[in-house]
All heavy atoms as an XYZ file, in Angstrom:
727
protein
N     155.138    166.871     78.136
C     153.988    166.689     79.006
C     152.765    166.383     78.187
O     151.927    165.566     78.580
C     153.813    167.937     79.839
C     152.659    167.869     80.758
S     153.144    168.590     82.295
C     151.912    168.057     83.323
N     152.660    167.008     77.024
C     151.498    166.771     76.163
C     151.514    165.337     75.630
O     150.468    164.718     75.458
C     151.481    167.766     75.018
N     152.734    164.824     75.412
C     152.836    163.445     74.897
C     152.358    162.474     75.957
O     151.665    161.483     75.618
C     154.294    163.152     74.515
N     152.718    162.671     77.216
C     152.268    161.747     78.264
C     150.752    161.839     78.455
O     150.109    160.830     78.741
C     153.005    162.016     79.564
O     152.671    163.283     80.073
N     150.200    163.035     78.306
C     148.744    163.181     78.442
C     148.029    162.454     77.311
O     147.045    161.758     77.547
C     148.361    164.667     78.466
C     146.857    164.847     78.612
C     146.485    166.299     78.733
N     147.020    166.795     79.993
C     147.163    168.049     80.297
N     146.855    168.980     79.433
N     147.644    168.424     81.449
N     148.535    162.585     76.075
C     147.877    161.901     74.951
C     148.026    160.383     75.082
O     147.111    159.634     74.675
C     148.465    162.384     73.619
O     149.797    162.001     73.480
N     149.158    159.944     75.663
C     149.327    158.486     75.871
C     148.344    157.965     76.894
O     147.791    156.905     76.746
C     150.759    158.194     76.260
C     151.761    158.281     75.128
S     153.426    157.921     75.609
C     153.277    156.233     76.139
N     148.110    158.742     77.962
C     147.161    158.279     78.992
C     145.736    158.289     78.436
O     144.935    157.424     78.790
C     147.271    159.154     80.249
O     146.909    160.479     79.950
N     145.419    159.260     77.574
C     144.102    159.304     76.951
C     143.924    158.112     76.022
O     142.893    157.439     76.023
C     143.859    160.632     76.199
C     142.629    160.568     75.349
C     143.807    161.795     77.186
N     144.971    157.843     75.248
C     144.920    156.701     74.328
C     144.796    155.379     75.092
O     144.049    154.506     74.704
C     146.181    156.688     73.458
O     146.202    155.556     72.637
N     145.532    155.277     76.206
C     145.457    154.078     77.030
C     144.062    153.911     77.609
O     143.506    152.791     77.606
C     146.487    154.156     78.150
C     146.526    152.929     79.015
C     147.584    153.066     80.085
C     147.549    151.873     81.030
N     148.470    152.018     82.124
N     143.438    154.981     78.048
C     142.084    154.900     78.572
C     141.089    154.507     77.494
O     140.162    153.724     77.760
C     141.695    156.252     79.196
N     141.285    155.031     76.303
C     140.402    154.666     75.191
C     140.555    153.174     74.838
O     139.566    152.483     74.596
C     140.696    155.515     73.961
C     140.272    156.951     74.087
C     140.738    157.790     72.900
O     141.599    157.369     72.128
N     140.157    158.968     72.781
N     141.799    152.696     74.855
C     142.060    151.295     74.568
C     141.397    150.397     75.617
O     140.762    149.371     75.287
C     143.530    151.001     74.519
C     144.205    151.623     73.301
O     143.477    151.990     72.332
O     145.439    151.728     73.272
N     141.555    150.760     76.877
C     140.959    149.973     77.945
C     139.432    150.000     77.857
O     138.766    148.977     78.119
C     141.425    150.476     79.309
C     142.880    150.185     79.603
C     143.348    150.785     80.918
O     142.545    151.454     81.568
O     144.514    150.558     81.244
N     138.870    151.152     77.503
C     137.421    151.250     77.325
C     136.923    150.374     76.183
O     135.872    149.719     76.326
N     137.644    150.362     75.091
C     137.246    149.534     73.939
C     137.326    148.053     74.292
O     136.430    147.265     73.935
C     138.158    149.841     72.746
C     137.868    149.014     71.520
C     136.517    149.346     70.944
N     136.303    148.568     69.747
C     135.153    148.042     69.376
N     134.066    148.235     70.104
N     135.050    147.316     68.293
N     138.367    147.674     74.995
C     138.488    146.258     75.433
C     137.339    145.903     76.381
O     136.789    144.796     76.311
C     139.827    146.027     76.135
C     141.050    145.951     75.207
C     142.328    145.892     76.024
C     140.963    144.741     74.304
N     136.973    146.831     77.270
C     135.845    146.568     78.200
C     134.547    146.403     77.424
O     133.704    145.567     77.787
C     135.736    147.684     79.209
N     134.347    147.189     76.362
C     133.145    147.038     75.521
C     133.080    145.662     74.903
O     132.020    145.068     74.743
C     133.147    148.084     74.405
C     132.892    149.499     74.861
C     133.035    150.493     73.715
O     133.198    150.044     72.544
O     133.018    151.689     73.994
N     134.250    145.138     74.549
C     134.293    143.807     73.940
C     134.270    142.663     74.946
O     134.204    141.507     74.577
C     135.559    143.681     73.085
C     135.630    144.635     71.877
C     137.017    144.546     71.230
C     134.558    144.312     70.860
N     134.335    143.040     76.242
C     134.245    142.032     77.293
C     135.582    141.493     77.735
O     135.658    140.421     78.322
N     136.663    142.236     77.459
C     137.993    141.801     77.847
C     138.577    142.794     78.849
O     138.226    143.939     78.871
C     138.913    141.728     76.632
C     138.535    140.691     75.616
C     137.887    141.048     74.442
C     138.813    139.361     75.822
C     137.531    140.107     73.504
C     138.453    138.405     74.894
C     137.813    138.780     73.726
O     137.467    137.857     72.810
N     139.516    142.281     79.647
C     140.289    143.163     80.484
C     141.707    143.193     79.935
O     142.185    142.217     79.368
C     140.341    142.673     81.944
O     140.894    141.341     81.939
C     138.942    142.654     82.553
N     142.379    144.324     80.113
C     143.725    144.445     79.578
C     144.676    143.640     80.460
O     144.671    143.782     81.696
C     144.148    145.901     79.591
C     145.497    146.108     78.935
C     145.819    147.579     78.756
O     145.032    148.439     79.150
N     146.940    147.847     78.147
N     145.449    142.769     79.815
C     146.374    141.959     80.541
C     147.596    141.733     79.717
O     147.519    141.272     78.563
C     145.721    140.585     80.842
C     146.621    139.637     81.581
C     145.963    138.297     81.846
O     144.745    138.279     82.037
O     146.680    137.320     81.841
N     148.742    142.086     80.248
C     149.996    141.849     79.568
C     150.963    141.331     80.608
O     151.479    142.076     81.440
C     150.537    143.153     78.943
C     151.903    143.023     78.251
C     151.815    142.045     77.093
C     152.351    144.360     77.760
N     151.201    140.023     80.562
C     152.122    139.443     81.535
C     153.517    139.386     80.912
O     153.672    138.887     79.806
C     151.654    138.054     81.918
C     150.351    138.108     82.674
C     149.867    136.776     83.117
N     150.795    135.691     82.867
C     150.546    134.429     83.120
N     149.389    134.095     83.601
N     151.433    133.495     82.876
N     154.477    139.857     81.624
C     155.845    139.889     81.090
C     156.776    138.961     81.852
O     157.974    139.079     81.757
C     156.388    141.306     81.189
C     155.680    142.275     80.313
C     156.269    143.646     80.407
N     155.514    144.545     79.560
C     155.942    145.000     78.409
N     157.095    144.615     77.930
N     155.197    145.840     77.720
N     156.252    138.032     82.580
C     157.109    137.085     83.281
C     156.879    135.689     82.765
O     155.796    135.318     82.319
C     156.879    137.159     84.803
C     155.530    136.628     85.253
C     154.461    137.729     85.261
O     154.755    138.894     85.098
O     153.314    137.351     85.441
N     157.925    134.914     82.814
C     157.880    133.510     82.442
C     158.148    132.674     83.669
O     158.994    133.024     84.496
C     158.942    133.184     81.399
C     158.551    133.487     79.996
C     157.458    134.172     79.573
C     159.262    133.097     78.839
N     157.463    134.252     78.215
C     158.557    133.583     77.741
C     160.423    132.403     78.610
C     158.965    133.394     76.430
C     160.821    132.208     77.311
C     160.092    132.674     76.235
N     157.493    131.561     83.754
C     157.805    130.655     84.821
C     159.068    129.878     84.441
O     159.564    129.964     83.323
C     156.646    129.686     85.043
O     156.515    128.798     83.951
N     159.577    129.121     85.373
C     160.750    128.326     85.109
C     160.484    127.302     84.014
O     161.343    127.057     83.138
C     161.199    127.600     86.400
C     162.450    126.743     86.297
C     163.653    127.622     85.953
C     162.693    126.024     87.611
N     159.290    126.767     83.983
C     158.920    125.811     82.938
C     158.891    126.435     81.559
O     159.371    125.863     80.575
C     157.584    125.154     83.281
C     157.110    124.070     82.314
C     158.081    122.913     82.321
C     155.703    123.614     82.681
N     158.321    127.630     81.440
C     158.292    128.338     80.156
C     159.710    128.634     79.671
O     160.016    128.438     78.502
C     157.515    129.659     80.267
C     156.052    129.490     80.405
N     155.388    129.942     81.510
C     155.154    128.926     79.612
C     154.113    129.694     81.363
N     153.923    129.053     80.217
N     160.542    129.114     80.564
C     161.934    129.440     80.209
C     162.677    128.170     79.745
O     163.392    128.204     78.752
C     162.620    130.107     81.375
C     163.902    130.792     80.968
O     164.278    130.809     79.792
N     164.581    131.331     81.954
N     162.522    127.108     80.482
C     163.187    125.837     80.112
C     162.686    125.336     78.785
O     163.476    124.896     77.936
C     162.950    124.793     81.207
C     163.550    123.469     80.846
C     164.889    123.279     80.955
C     162.736    122.427     80.384
C     165.462    122.039     80.604
C     163.298    121.212     80.051
C     164.657    120.997     80.173
N     161.389    125.416     78.547
C     160.837    124.913     77.277
C     161.339    125.702     76.094
O     161.708    125.116     75.059
N     161.396    127.026     76.198
C     161.919    127.843     75.100
C     163.385    127.583     74.865
O     163.827    127.415     73.739
C     161.659    129.329     75.403
N     164.162    127.522     75.939
C     165.595    127.255     75.794
C     165.872    125.888     75.220
O     166.701    125.714     74.338
C     166.291    127.376     77.158
O     166.126    128.650     77.678
N     165.149    124.899     75.722
C     165.346    123.537     75.232
C     164.983    123.396     73.755
O     165.682    122.724     72.986
C     164.533    122.558     76.094
C     164.802    121.128     75.776
C     165.964    120.535     76.205
C     163.902    120.386     75.010
C     166.228    119.202     75.916
C     164.162    119.073     74.688
C     165.317    118.477     75.156
N     163.883    124.028     73.331
C     163.507    123.901     71.945
C     164.501    124.572     71.012
O     164.798    124.057     69.936
C     162.108    124.481     71.717
O     162.099    125.858     71.957
N     165.053    125.705     71.406
C     166.060    126.391     70.591
C     167.325    125.579     70.538
O     167.884    125.320     69.451
C     166.332    127.787     71.126
C     165.111    128.675     70.933
C     167.547    128.414     70.455
C     165.163    129.990     71.671
N     167.804    125.133     71.675
C     169.048    124.376     71.706
C     168.901    123.035     71.008
O     169.761    122.593     70.262
C     169.531    124.177     73.144
C     169.952    125.542     73.729
C     170.668    123.199     73.251
C     170.208    125.513     75.220
N     167.761    122.402     71.193
C     167.511    121.097     70.553
C     167.514    121.255     69.042
O     168.116    120.467     68.341
C     166.186    120.547     71.046
O     165.934    119.316     70.413
N     166.844    122.277     68.533
C     166.788    122.482     67.067
C     168.178    122.728     66.490
O     168.561    122.116     65.508
C     165.868    123.652     66.733
C     165.935    124.025     65.269
C     165.351    123.235     64.295
C     166.629    125.163     64.895
C     165.426    123.576     62.982
C     166.712    125.510     63.563
C     166.111    124.719     62.616
N     168.930    123.626     67.120
C     170.252    123.947     66.556
C     171.212    122.802     66.668
O     171.999    122.587     65.748
C     170.844    125.203     67.262
O     170.900    124.951     68.658
C     170.005    126.424     66.986
N     171.168    122.023     67.741
C     172.084    120.901     67.858
C     171.719    119.789     66.874
O     172.605    119.201     66.267
C     172.109    120.356     69.286
O     170.855    119.855     69.641
N     170.446    119.540     66.699
C     170.044    118.518     65.694
C     170.407    118.955     64.297
O     170.919    118.185     63.502
C     168.537    118.212     65.849
C     168.025    117.399     64.652
C     168.265    117.472     67.130
N     170.169    120.224     64.002
C     170.441    120.738     62.669
C     171.957    120.634     62.388
O     172.376    120.229     61.310
C     169.968    122.167     62.544
C     170.097    122.769     61.160
C     171.394    123.543     61.003
O     171.905    124.053     61.996
O     171.864    123.610     59.877
N     172.765    120.971     63.352
C     174.207    120.910     63.132
C     174.687    119.479     63.025
O     175.557    119.194     62.212
C     174.948    121.584     64.276
C     174.992    123.047     64.090
C     176.105    123.604     64.948
N     175.995    125.031     64.847
C     176.891    125.783     64.262
N     177.954    125.251     63.796
N     176.717    127.073     64.193
N     174.211    118.603     63.885
C     174.730    117.234     63.853
C     174.305    116.527     62.593
O     175.016    115.677     62.100
C     174.274    116.438     65.070
O     172.878    116.477     65.157
C     174.869    116.996     66.338
N     173.163    116.870     62.053
C     172.730    116.218     60.832
C     173.474    116.753     59.606
O     173.760    116.002     58.675
C     171.220    116.382     60.640
C     170.357    115.614     61.616
C     168.886    115.916     61.349
C     170.594    114.136     61.520
N     173.778    118.038     59.605
C     174.429    118.610     58.423
C     175.944    118.628     58.531
O     176.641    118.551     57.516
C     173.945    120.042     58.179
O     174.233    120.822     59.341
C     172.466    120.073     57.862
N     176.489    118.692     59.721
C     177.937    118.746     59.881
C     178.375    117.691     60.904
O     178.750    117.995     62.025
C     178.359    120.144     60.343
C     177.978    121.204     59.362
C     178.353    122.590     59.876
O     179.180    122.675     60.792
O     177.826    123.556     59.369
N     178.379    116.455     60.475
C     178.714    115.364     61.386
C     180.155    115.431     61.876
O     180.455    114.911     62.946
C     178.462    114.032     60.714
C     176.992    113.730     60.574
C     176.815    112.365     59.963
N     175.402    112.088     59.841
C     174.761    111.280     60.666
N     175.378    110.668     61.632
N     173.467    111.117     60.530
N     181.023    116.051     61.112
C     182.421    116.075     61.530
C     182.586    116.897     62.827
O     183.457    116.587     63.632
C     183.305    116.598     60.435
C     182.978    117.959     60.040
C     183.767    118.436     58.870
N     183.223    119.772     58.646
C     183.745    120.652     57.893
N     184.782    120.361     57.194
N     183.196    121.850     57.801
N     181.780    117.953     63.035
C     181.873    118.710     64.271
C     181.421    117.877     65.459
O     182.034    117.932     66.543
C     181.028    119.987     64.201
C     181.541    121.096     63.285
C     180.560    122.232     63.255
C     182.903    121.572     63.699
N     180.387    117.083     65.263
C     179.893    116.230     66.335
C     180.893    115.153     66.648
O     181.205    114.879     67.836
C     178.546    115.640     65.940
C     177.858    114.905     67.027
C     177.404    115.571     68.151
C     177.640    113.537     66.940
C     176.751    114.895     69.169
C     177.020    112.850     67.949
C     176.555    113.523     69.067
N     181.472    114.540     65.641
C     182.447    113.474     65.874
C     183.728    114.059     66.478
O     184.405    113.385     67.250
C     182.746    112.702     64.593
O     183.313    113.549     63.622
N     184.073    115.295     66.102
C     185.239    115.939     66.706
C     185.064    116.105     68.226
O     185.946    115.838     68.991
C     185.487    117.307     66.043
C     186.624    118.071     66.651
C     187.932    117.750     66.316
C     186.400    119.119     67.530
C     189.003    118.439     66.892
C     187.447    119.803     68.106
C     188.751    119.464     67.769
O     189.777    120.144     68.313
N     183.871    116.513     68.633
C     183.597    116.640     70.072
C     183.641    115.308     70.788
O     184.154    115.212     71.886
N     183.141    114.293     70.153
C     183.164    112.956     70.756
C     184.596    112.438     70.884
O     184.962    111.792     71.856
C     182.293    112.002     69.973
C     180.778    112.162     70.129
C     180.060    111.189     69.214
C     180.378    111.908     71.560
N     185.415    112.701     69.846
C     186.770    112.182     69.861
C     187.660    112.941     70.807
O     188.575    112.359     71.424
C     187.365    112.229     68.451
C     186.698    111.247     67.500
O     186.179    110.212     67.944
N     186.692    111.547     66.234
N     187.497    114.232     70.950
C     188.388    115.017     71.790
C     187.964    115.116     73.244
O     188.817    115.159     74.124
C     188.523    116.445     71.218
O     187.238    117.041     71.138
C     189.177    116.451     69.866
N     186.677    115.160     73.529
C     186.240    115.339     74.899
C     185.343    114.231     75.391
O     185.310    113.882     76.568
N     184.579    113.686     74.508
C     183.668    112.623     74.898
C     182.312    113.191     75.313
O     182.100    114.385     75.406
N     181.365    112.260     75.538
C     180.027    112.697     75.876
C     179.923    113.494     77.179
O     179.103    114.387     77.304
C     179.217    111.400     75.984
C     180.138    110.309     75.630
C     181.489    110.851     75.432
N     180.773    113.179     78.164
C     180.725    113.895     79.423
C     181.083    115.343     79.259
O     180.409    116.252     79.774
N     182.158    115.620     78.522
C     182.597    116.995     78.318
C     181.582    117.740     77.458
O     181.285    118.897     77.714
C     183.973    116.999     77.643
C     184.397    118.389     77.236
C     185.036    116.413     78.566
N     181.007    117.053     76.482
C     179.989    117.716     75.649
C     178.738    118.059     76.463
O     178.139    119.088     76.292
C     179.622    116.820     74.461
C     180.765    116.686     73.453
S     180.376    115.574     72.105
C     179.166    116.476     71.240
N     178.388    117.187     77.380
C     177.214    117.455     78.231
C     177.450    118.604     79.180
O     176.600    119.492     79.341
C     176.841    116.200     79.039
O     176.511    115.152     78.157
N     178.630    118.643     79.788
C     178.955    119.755     80.687
C     178.998    121.061     79.890
O     178.506    122.098     80.350
C     180.322    119.495     81.367
C     180.260    118.270     82.235
C     180.775    120.729     82.148
C     179.511    118.436     83.520
N     179.581    121.035     78.704
C     179.627    122.210     77.870
C     178.228    122.709     77.501
O     177.961    123.898     77.493
N     177.341    121.772     77.209
C     175.944    122.126     76.867
C     175.260    122.798     78.053
O     174.567    123.792     77.877
C     175.179    120.874     76.441
C     173.789    121.132     76.028
C     173.352    121.609     74.846
C     172.626    120.936     76.848
N     172.008    121.695     74.839
C     171.503    121.312     76.066
C     172.400    120.483     78.134
C     170.219    121.242     76.540
C     171.117    120.430     78.602
C     170.035    120.802     77.799
N     175.501    122.294     79.246
C     174.902    122.882     80.424
C     175.452    124.286     80.667
O     174.683    125.241     80.942
C     175.108    121.982     81.650
C     174.316    120.690     81.482
C     174.759    122.691     82.947
C     174.641    119.613     82.495
N     176.775    124.452     80.540
C     177.395    125.784     80.781
C     176.892    126.785     79.733
O     176.523    127.936     80.079
C     178.916    125.655     80.742
C     179.384    124.873     81.980
C     179.582    127.037     80.682
C     180.847    124.494     81.963
N     176.844    126.390     78.486
C     176.352    127.307     77.423
C     174.897    127.630     77.658
O     174.448    128.766     77.441
C     176.596    126.689     76.031
C     175.861    127.463     74.976
C     178.086    126.644     75.742
N     174.077    126.682     78.128
C     172.689    126.947     78.420
C     172.508    127.969     79.524
O     171.676    128.861     79.424
C     171.988    125.647     78.839
O     172.018    124.720     77.801
N     173.355    127.871     80.547
C     173.273    128.832     81.643
C     173.624    130.229     81.159
O     172.923    131.201     81.435
C     174.190    128.391     82.818
C     173.628    127.139     83.473
C     174.362    129.524     83.837
C     174.540    126.487     84.462
N     174.714    130.340     80.410
C     175.119    131.642     79.878
C     174.073    132.196     78.913
O     173.768    133.393     78.918
C     176.492    131.573     79.219
C     177.638    131.537     80.169
C     178.562    130.531     80.110
C     177.787    132.525     81.146
C     179.632    130.497     80.987
C     178.836    132.493     82.019
C     179.774    131.468     81.948
N     173.493    131.331     78.078
C     172.499    131.800     77.127
C     171.216    132.255     77.837
O     170.545    133.145     77.360
C     172.140    130.668     76.154
O     173.259    130.296     75.392
N     170.910    131.644     78.966
C     169.719    132.038     79.714
C     169.933    133.372     80.408
O     169.023    134.200     80.487
C     169.373    130.959     80.748
O     169.193    129.720     80.038
C     168.094    131.301     81.488
N     171.158    133.616     80.896
C     171.428    134.859     81.652
C     171.827    136.011     80.772
O     171.734    137.161     81.219
C     172.484    134.589     82.706
C     171.996    133.743     83.836
N     171.118    134.195     84.788
C     172.230    132.452     84.149
C     170.842    133.212     85.627
N     171.510    132.151     85.277
N     172.290    135.778     79.578
C     172.756    136.857     78.700
C     171.696    137.909     78.459
O     171.996    139.108     78.599
C     173.263    136.282     77.396
C     173.810    137.317     76.406
C     175.097    137.924     76.960
C     174.065    136.679     75.056
N     170.463    137.599     78.109
C     169.461    138.651     77.882
C     169.199    139.500     79.139
O     168.915    140.688     79.021
C     168.223    137.908     77.467
C     168.679    136.594     77.001
C     169.917    136.299     77.760
N     169.337    138.921     80.297
C     169.127    139.668     81.531
C     170.183    140.759     81.673
O     169.878    141.908     82.008
C     169.205    138.702     82.732
C     169.067    139.423     84.061
C     169.232    138.489     85.236
N     168.176    137.481     85.176
C     168.196    136.382     85.895
N     169.222    136.122     86.676
N     167.222    135.524     85.812
N     171.434    140.442     81.383
C     172.499    141.416     81.505
C     172.488    142.452     80.388
O     172.754    143.617     80.623
C     173.861    140.728     81.564
C     173.967    139.770     82.727
C     174.359    138.439     82.543
C     173.631    140.167     84.030
C     174.444    137.567     83.619
C     173.707    139.286     85.083
C     174.091    137.990     84.861
O     174.162    137.136     85.899
N     172.179    142.023     79.194
C     172.128    142.933     78.049
C     170.943    143.884     78.233
O     170.998    145.061     77.870
C     172.055    142.162     76.737
C     171.815    143.094     75.571
C     173.331    141.382     76.496
N     169.830    143.394     78.738
C     168.626    144.210     78.920
C     168.852    145.370     79.890
O     168.188    146.386     79.795
N     169.724    145.201     80.844
C     169.982    146.267     81.807
C     170.749    147.423     81.196
O     170.669    148.535     81.679
C     170.751    145.701     83.018
C     169.915    144.834     83.887
C     170.682    144.384     85.098
C     169.812    143.477     85.962
N     170.536    143.011     87.122
N     171.461    147.178     80.114
C     172.247    148.228     79.476
C     171.382    149.067     78.547
O     171.724    150.195     78.209
C     173.401    147.638     78.680
C     174.445    147.024     79.580
O     174.480    147.410     80.756
O     175.198    146.159     79.113
N     170.265    148.510     78.037
C     169.449    149.194     77.025
C     168.572    150.251     77.528
O     168.424    150.871     78.448
């Protein structure tokens, strides 16, 4: 109980200091669809470019065995799973 009281006092002091400086406390923890897409696209784009430039045989293997259509579908499926994975893992923590 003492810990929660000291945390509320500390929080009030922090909010008071921010008010003295002319700021309000704001911590947004949500992303819009555009933010989420931009972060996912930049990560996937970097890793795919890095791999294709350094390991061309993996890229050519995908083209020879499945073709661009299969690679595109695979990219979409992996993107969906990668986007939802933190949501499911976060519920366990």
